[in-house]
C-alpha positions in Angstrom: -21.8 6.1 27.5 -20.6 8.7 24.8 -17.4 8.3 22.8 -14.5 10.3 25.4 -11.9 12.6 23.3 -8.9 10.2 22.5 -10.3 6.7 23.8 -11.8 5.2 21.0 -9.3 3.8 17.7 -8.9 5.9 15.5 -5.4 6.8 17.6 -4.2 3.3 16.0 -1.7 2.8 13.5 -3.9 2.3 10.3 -1.5 1.0 8.5 1.7 -1.8 8.5 4.4 -1.8 6.5 4.8 -5.2 4.8 -11.2 5.4 -17.8 -13.1 6.9 -20.0 -9.7 9.4 -21.0 -10.7 13.2 -20.4 -7.6 14.5 -20.8 -8.4 16.2 -23.9 -11.3 18.3 -22.3 -9.0 19.0 -19.5 -6.5 20.6 -21.2 -9.1 22.6 -23.4 -11.1 23.7 -20.2 -7.6 23.9 -18.5 -8.2 28.1 -19.1 -11.5 28.6 -19.1 -13.4 29.6 -16.6 -16.1 28.3 -14.2 -19.5 28.0 -15.8 -21.8 30.1 -13.4 -24.0 28.3 -10.7 -27.8 28.7 -11.0 -29.3 31.6 -8.9 -31.0 29.1 -6.7 -28.9 26.4 -5.2 -29.5 22.7 -5.8 -30.1 19.9 -2.6 -27.9 17.1 -3.6 -31.7 15.1 -2.9 -32.4 15.9 -6.2 -29.2 14.2 -7.8 -29.4 10.5 -8.6 -26.3 8.9 -9.6 -27.7 7.8 -12.9 -28.1 12.0 -13.3 -24.4 12.7 -13.0 -21.3 13.1 -15.1 -18.8 10.3 -15.8 -15.8 11.7 -16.2 -16.0 15.5 -15.4 -13.6 17.7 -16.8 -11.9 21.3 -16.0 -12.3 22.8 -12.1 -15.2 21.7 -10.0 -17.3 24.4 -7.7 -20.0 23.9 -6.2 -24.3 24.9 -6.4 -26.0 24.4 -3.0 -25.9 20.7 -2.0 -24.2 19.6 -5.2 -20.9 19.4 -7.0 -20.7 20.8 -10.6 -17.9 20.2 -13.2 -16.6 23.0 -15.6 -19.7 22.4 -17.5 -21.9 22.9 -14.7 -22.8 19.1 -14.7 -23.7 17.5 -11.4 -20.2 15.7 -10.7 -19.8 13.0 -7.6 -16.6 12.8 -6.4 -16.1 8.4 -6.1 -12.7 8.3 -4.8 -10.1 5.5 -3.2 -7.5 6.2 -0.5 -4.0 5.3 -1.6 -1.7 6.4 1.7 1.9 6.2 2.5 2.9 9.6 1.2 1.8 10.7 4.9 4.3 7.4 6.4 7.6 7.2 7.4 7.9 6.0 4.1 7.0 9.4 2.2 6.1 7.3 -0.8 2.6 5.5 -1.5 2.6 2.0 0.0 3.1 -1.0 -2.2 5.2 0.4 -4.9 7.7 -2.7 -3.2 5.7 -4.8 -5.1 3.8 -2.7 -7.5 4.1 0.0 -10.7 2.7 3.5 -9.8 0.7 3.5 -13.0 -0.8 -0.7 -12.7 -1.9 0.9 -9.7 -4.0 3.8 -11.1 -5.3 2.0 -13.8 -6.7 -0.8 -11.0 -8.3 2.1 -9.2 -10.3 3.8 -12.5 -11.1 0.4 -13.4 -12.9 -0.7 -10.1 -15.5 2.6 -11.3 -13.5 5.5 -9.3 -12.8 8.3 -10.5 -10.6 10.4 -7.9 -7.8 9.6 -5.4 -7.7 11.5 -2.2 -3.4 11.0 -1.5 -2.7 11.6 1.9 0.6 12.9 2.9 2.7 14.5 5.8 4.3 18.2 5.8 7.2 16.6 7.1 7.1 13.9 3.9 6.7 17.0 1.1 9.3 19.6 3.0 12.1 17.6 4.7 11.3 13.6 4.1 13.0 10.8 1.9 11.5 8.3 -0.6 11.7 4.6 1.3 14.8 3.0 -0.1 12.2 -0.3 0.1 10.5 0.9 -2.9 10.9 -0.8 -6.4 12.9 1.6 -8.7 13.8 -1.2 -11.2 9.2 -1.3 -11.6 8.9 2.4 -10.9 12.0 4.1 -12.4 10.6 7.6 -12.9 10.8 7.3 -8.9 14.4 6.8 -8.4 16.4 9.5 -7.0 12.7 11.6 -6.4 11.7 13.7 -3.9 8.6 13.0 -1.9 7.4 16.3 -3.4 8.5 15.2 -6.6 6.7 11.8 -6.2 3.8 14.0 -5.5 4.2 15.5 -8.5 4.6 12.0 -10.9 1.6 10.7 -8.6 -0.6 13.7 -10.3 0.9 13.8 -13.8 0.5 9.7 -14.0 -3.5 10.0 -12.4 -4.2 12.9 -15.3 -3.5 10.7 -18.1 -5.6 8.0 -17.0 -8.5 10.8 -16.7 -8.0 10.8 -12.3 -9.0 13.6 -10.5 -6.4 13.8 -7.3 -8.0 15.0 -3.8 -4.6 16.4 -1.3 -5.4 15.1 2.1 -3.2 16.9 4.2 -3.1 13.7 6.6 -0.6 14.6 9.4 2.1 17.5 10.4 4.7 15.1 11.2 5.0 11.3 9.8 4.8 9.6 12.5 1.4 10.1 14.2 -2.0 11.1 13.6 -2.7 15.4 15.4 -5.6 16.1 17.3 -5.1 19.9 16.3 -4.0 21.7 12.7 -0.7 22.4 14.3 2.1 21.1 16.7 5.2 22.0 18.6 7.2 21.3 15.9 4.6 22.7 12.9 3.0 25.3 13.5 -0.3 26.6 11.8 2.2 29.3 9.9 4.0 26.4 8.6 0.7 24.7 8.1 -0.9 27.0 5.8 2.5 28.2 4.6 2.5 24.1 3.3 -0.5 24.9 1.7 0.2 27.5 0.0 2.7 26.3 -1.9 0.6 23.4 -3.2 -1.8 25.4 -4.5 0.9 27.6 -6.4 2.6 24.2 -7.2 -0.6 22.8 -8.9 -2.3 26.5 -9.6 -3.0 25.2 -13.5 -3.6 21.7 -12.8 -7.3 20.8 -12.7 -6.4 17.2 -11.9 -6.0 18.3 -8.6 -9.6 19.7 -7.5 -9.3 19.8 -4.2 -7.7 20.3 -1.0 -8.6 18.0 2.4 -7.4 20.7 5.2 -6.6 19.3 8.0 -7.6 14.4 8.5 -9.6 14.1 11.2 -9.5 17.0 14.2 -10.4 15.3 17.1 -10.2 15.5 20.8 -9.6 19.3 22.7 -10.7 20.5 18.8 -14.0 22.2 18.6 -16.1 23.9 15.9 -15.8 27.3 17.4 -15.6 27.9 20.9 -14.3 30.2 23.4 -10.5 28.7 23.0 -9.2 30.5 19.7 -6.5 27.5 20.0 -9.0 24.9 19.8 -11.5 26.5 17.4 -11.1 24.0 14.2 -13.8 26.5 12.1 -11.7 29.5 12.5 -8.5 27.6 11.3 -10.2 26.1 8.3 -11.6 29.5 7.8 -7.8 30.7 7.8 -6.4 28.5 5.8 -9.4 28.0 3.4 -8.8 31.8 2.3 -5.3 31.8 2.2 -5.3 28.7 -0.1 -7.8 30.5 -2.4 -5.7 33.6 -2.8 -3.7 31.4 -4.3 -6.2 29.6 -6.5 -9.6 30.2 -6.3 -10.7 27.6 -8.3 -10.1 24.8 -5.8 -12.5 22.9 -3.8 -11.6 23.3 0.0 -12.4 20.3 1.9 -13.4 20.6 5.4 -13.3 17.6 8.0 -16.1 17.9 10.9 -14.7 17.4 14.9 -15.0 14.5 17.3 -16.7 16.7 19.7 -19.8 18.7 19.4 -22.0 21.7 20.6 -25.1 19.5 21.1 -22.7 17.5 23.3 -22.4 14.4 21.3 -19.7 12.4 20.1 -18.8 11.0 17.4 -15.9 9.7 14.5 -12.5 11.5 14.7 -13.6 14.7 12.0 -17.2 13.2 11.6 -19.1 15.8 13.2 -20.6 18.5 11.9 -23.9 19.4 13.2 -22.6 22.6 14.0 -22.2 23.4 10.2 -25.8 24.3 10.9 -25.6 27.5 13.0 -21.9 28.3 12.2 -21.3 27.0 8.6 -17.6 28.1 7.0 -17.7 31.0 4.7 -14.7 31.8 2.8 -14.1 35.0 0.2 -14.6 32.9 -2.8 -17.5 31.9 -3.0 -19.0 28.1 -4.0 -15.8 26.4 -3.3 -16.8 24.7 0.3 -16.9 20.8 0.6 -17.4 18.9 4.2 -16.3 15.9 4.7 -17.3 13.7 7.9 -15.6 10.2 8.2 -17.9 7.0 9.7 -16.5 3.6 10.1 -18.2 0.5 11.7 -18.0 -1.2 15.0 -15.3 -3.0 14.3 -13.0 0.2 14.4 -15.3 1.2 17.4 -18.5 0.3 19.3 -20.2 3.5 19.0 -23.4 3.1 20.9 -25.6 3.3 18.3 -24.8 0.2 16.9 -25.9 -1.8 19.8 -29.5 0.0 19.4 -32.8 -2.1 19.0 -33.1 -0.6 15.9 -30.3 -1.1 14.5 -29.0 -0.7 11.3 -32.4 1.3 10.3 -31.2 3.9 12.7 -28.4 4.8 10.7 -29.9 7.3 8.0 -31.0 9.5 11.1 -27.6 9.7 12.9 -26.2 10.5 9.3 -28.7 13.0 8.3 -28.1 14.6 12.2 -24.4 14.6 11.9 -24.0 15.8 8.4 -26.1 14.9 5.7 -28.7 17.6 6.5 -25.7 19.7 5.1 -26.5 18.9 1.3 -30.0 18.0 1.8 -30.6 21.8 3.1 -28.8 23.2 0.4 -26.2 24.9 2.6 -23.0 22.8 0.7 -22.4 19.8 -0.6 -20.8 16.0 1.5 -18.1 14.0 0.6 -18.0 10.8 3.1 -14.0 11.3 3.1 -13.1 7.9 4.6 -15.3 4.5 5.5 -14.6 1.1 5.0 -14.6 -2.1 6.7 -12.9 -5.8 6.3 -16.5 -7.0 5.8 -16.4 -9.9 7.8 -19.2 -9.9 10.8 -22.8 -9.2 10.1 -22.8 -5.6 11.9 -19.8 -4.2 9.4 -21.8 -5.8 6.1 -25.1 -4.3 8.0 -23.4 -0.9 8.3 -21.8 -0.8 4.5 -25.1 -2.1 3.2 -26.8 1.0 4.8 -24.0 3.5 4.2 -24.1 2.6 0.4 -27.6 2.6 -0.2 -27.3 6.4 1.7 -25.0 7.5 -0.5 -26.2 5.9 -3.9 -29.8 7.6 -2.6 -28.4 11.4 -1.8 -26.1 11.0 -4.6 -23.1 12.1 -1.8 -19.5 12.1 -3.1 -16.9 9.9 -1.1 -13.7 8.4 -1.0 -13.3 4.7 0.4 -10.3 3.8 2.8 -8.5 2.2 1.5 -7.2 1.1 -2.1 -4.0 -0.4 0.3 -4.5 -4.0 1.3 -2.1 -2.9 4.5 -4.4 -1.0 6.6 -4.4 -2.6 10.4 -8.7 -1.8 11.1 -10.0 -2.2 7.8 -7.8 -3.5 4.9 -8.4 -2.5 1.8 -9.6 -3.0 -2.1 -6.8 -5.9 -2.7 -5.3 -8.8 -1.3 -2.0 -8.7 0.2 -0.7 -9.4 -2.8 -1.7 -5.6 -4.0 -2.9 -7.3 -7.2 -5.7 -9.4 -6.4 -9.2 -7.3 -5.9 -11.2 -8.0 -2.8 -14.7 -9.0 -4.8 -16.9 -8.8 -1.8 -15.9 -5.2 -1.3 -16.2 -4.4 -4.6 -19.8 -5.8 -4.7 -20.8 -3.9 -2.0 -20.0 -0.9 -3.7 -21.3 -1.7 -6.9 -24.3 0.3 -6.5 -21.9 3.5 -6.1 -19.5 2.5 -8.8 -19.0 2.8 -12.4 -16.7 -0.2 -13.5 -15.0 0.6 -17.2 -12.4 -1.0 -19.4 -8.7 1.1 -18.9 -7.2 1.1 -22.3 -3.4 1.0 -22.0 -1.9 4.4 -22.2 -0.3 4.6 -25.7 3.3 6.2 -24.8 3.9 9.7 -26.7 6.2 9.0 -30.0 10.1 10.5 -29.7 10.7 14.1 -31.1 13.1 12.2 -33.5 12.2 9.6 -36.0 13.4 6.1 -35.5 15.6 5.0 -38.3 13.9 1.3 -38.3 10.1 1.2 -39.6 7.8 1.4 -37.0 6.2 -2.3 -35.9 2.7 -3.0 -37.0 0.4 -2.0 -34.0 -0.5 -4.4 -31.6 -3.9 -6.0 -31.8 -6.2 -5.1 -29.2 -6.2 -6.3 -25.5 -8.5 -9.0 -24.8 -9.4 -10.2 -21.2 -8.0 -13.8 -22.1 -4.5 -14.3 -21.3 -1.9 -14.4 -24.3 -0.8 -17.8 -25.3 2.7 -17.2 -25.6 4.7 -17.4 -22.8 6.6 -14.8 -21.2 9.8 -13.8 -22.4 12.7 -15.5 -21.0 15.7 -13.7 -20.0 19.0 -14.3 -22.1 20.3 -17.9 -22.8 22.3 -18.5 -19.2 20.5 -15.7 -17.2 18.7 -17.0 -14.0 14.5 -16.5 -14.2 15.5 -15.2 -10.7 18.2 -13.8 -9.0 19.0 -13.5 -5.6 21.1 -11.5 -2.9 21.7 -13.1 0.4 23.0 -10.7 3.4 23.3 -10.8 7.2 21.2 -7.9 9.1 22.1 -8.7 12.7 23.5 -11.7 14.6 24.0 -13.1 18.1 25.1 -16.2 19.6 23.3 -18.6 18.3 21.2 -16.6 15.4 21.1 -14.8 13.0 18.7 -12.1 10.9 19.2 -12.4 6.8 17.4 -10.7 4.4 17.2 -11.8 0.5 16.5 -9.7 -2.4 14.9 -11.4 -5.0 14.6 -10.2 -8.4 12.7 -11.3 -11.6 13.7 -11.5 -15.2 10.7 -12.5 -16.3 7.2 -13.5 -14.5 7.4 -16.5 -12.8 4.3 -18.3 -10.9 6.6 -19.8 -8.2 10.0 -19.9 -7.0 12.1 -21.1 -3.8 15.5 -20.7 -2.5 17.9 -22.2 -1.6 21.2 -21.3 0.7 23.9 -23.3 2.4 24.3 -22.9 6.5 26.6 -25.7 8.0 25.5 -24.9 11.4 21.9 -24.7 11.0 19.3 -25.7 13.4 16.0 -24.5 12.5 14.4 -21.3 11.4 12.3 -19.2 14.1 10.5 -17.1 12.0 10.1 -15.6 8.5 8.4 -13.0 6.4 7.6 -13.2 2.4 8.8 -16.5 2.6 7.9 -19.9 4.0 10.8 -22.2 4.9 10.0 -25.9 4.1 13.3 -28.1 4.7 15.8 -27.1 6.9 18.5 -30.1 7.0 21.8 -30.1 8.6 23.8 -28.2 5.6 21.1 -26.1 4.0 18.0 -23.9 4.4 15.1 -24.4 1.7 12.4 -21.9 1.6 9.7 -20.8 -1.2 8.0 -17.3 -1.5 4.8 -16.6 -0.2 2.1 -13.7 0.7 2.9 -11.1 -1.3 5.8 -12.5 -3.2 4.3 -16.0 -3.9 4.5 -15.1 -7.8 7.1 -12.4 -9.6 6.5 -10.0 -12.3 9.0 -9.2 -15.0 11.9 -6.5 -13.1 10.0 -6.8 -9.7 12.3 -6.7 -7.2 11.1 -8.0 -3.4 13.0 -8.0 0.2 12.2 -10.9 2.2 13.8 -12.2 5.2 13.8 -15.1 8.3 15.1 -15.6 11.8 17.8 -18.5 12.0 18.7 -20.3 14.8 22.3 -21.4 14.1 25.7 -21.1 16.0 27.2 -18.3 13.5 26.0 -17.1 10.5 27.4 -19.0 6.9 30.0 -17.0 4.9 29.0 -16.1 1.4 26.8 -19.3 1.6 26.1 -20.4 -1.6 22.5 -19.5 -3.0 20.3 -21.4 -5.5 17.2 -20.2 -7.2 14.4 -22.0 -8.7 11.3 -21.1 -10.6 8.9 -22.1 -12.9 
């Protein structure tokens, strides 16, 4: 049966809390006009991965089915999604563990050239950055608003030669919306916020495009008799409003779930109606269409059960969105695709899609960099540092891994009173033979603060905030509780010993090891007559 509106799990929460440098070229080209495209549109079938620019530079534009950079060279967007700024945390996820710059460097090293950054209108206009953010590791995020966090994200991406696509993922931070507006966030608000962002980054070619609204679905239609549900018309209005502020941006338009030919597909995935009704904006060569596509593990679409699966997939993609670039109508950017890559069906889907993208030179944005996407996982394991090698191997045909050199800090405006030290030797892939810096004499390698969050007759929940003064490979914490009976549950640690007077736990999952300066908050639920008052807390570390 066709997938009915709202029945598939794209409504689910997708998250659980838990470089070849091009900066100089960007600066030179920031004020230059976009090179004029060729007179005859170029279908993307003529472009192969080996032919395209690796870094790109300046503002991008379209030429038939091809994206081109400011030098008019074919350019493939190879993006990773890093979500969190659209959630109630109002900050990219993982910054409770890693440094923002470390995450960006890792994305660059994997072979991506762009980040698709989801956000919500609520976060950038009235939200607050989550207090769970590790401000010790990310001091430049302290006291910043979510909008200022976005500014910093763009600046740090630029320093590494990464582009940024802004994705209006949700109106409010709590849930995805079928349409581009809700009773709380009107269409006027949606467009006004886009115009604000267009003005804010008007002189910043690092921000290459705006993804107008994530995954229109349900009652959303491409055209139709009801203007309140006409996504095509709304995208046209918003696109023209943005281009009136900055005519150099790419306007990224997703599809709908219910198509005019009575077929149903993924949220945001249906673009068959573009054949008869393309989006036409006041500034030419700006539109990029962006479907989303997922495997059977996310939802068992009927084509996954076809007897000719997976050979049938390219034909489905061609019919739903692939024809757009092949016919030279406009470029295509597959804005989301991803999988935990566990089942045979998912592996077949991934292999076919990667081959399709590579063969056609199609731009893409992998979902997701984050490991905490509930139905797809991410490119990292739960520690936010270890790569998922099987996924990166599967993506290898469309990625270009690079070595990312350390970014040299800008020199101080005033000279140092002391001679500058000699330059450090060039980095190598081997770990340093010297040990991690030791904390001052008498200072603990890891300190801990224990506190009760809630209590009741017979039990309590406590949190422990640990801070590392140096890199540690493992650690444990012991606290006294004269009335302890047992540990019911724990997160971020594993409790290995419960005696009549104390509890001992070791760091696990995302806190197994700690980096110098890292702060982590973990917790546990304890059966005990009453919570201890000022318990003695002892931490050991290696």
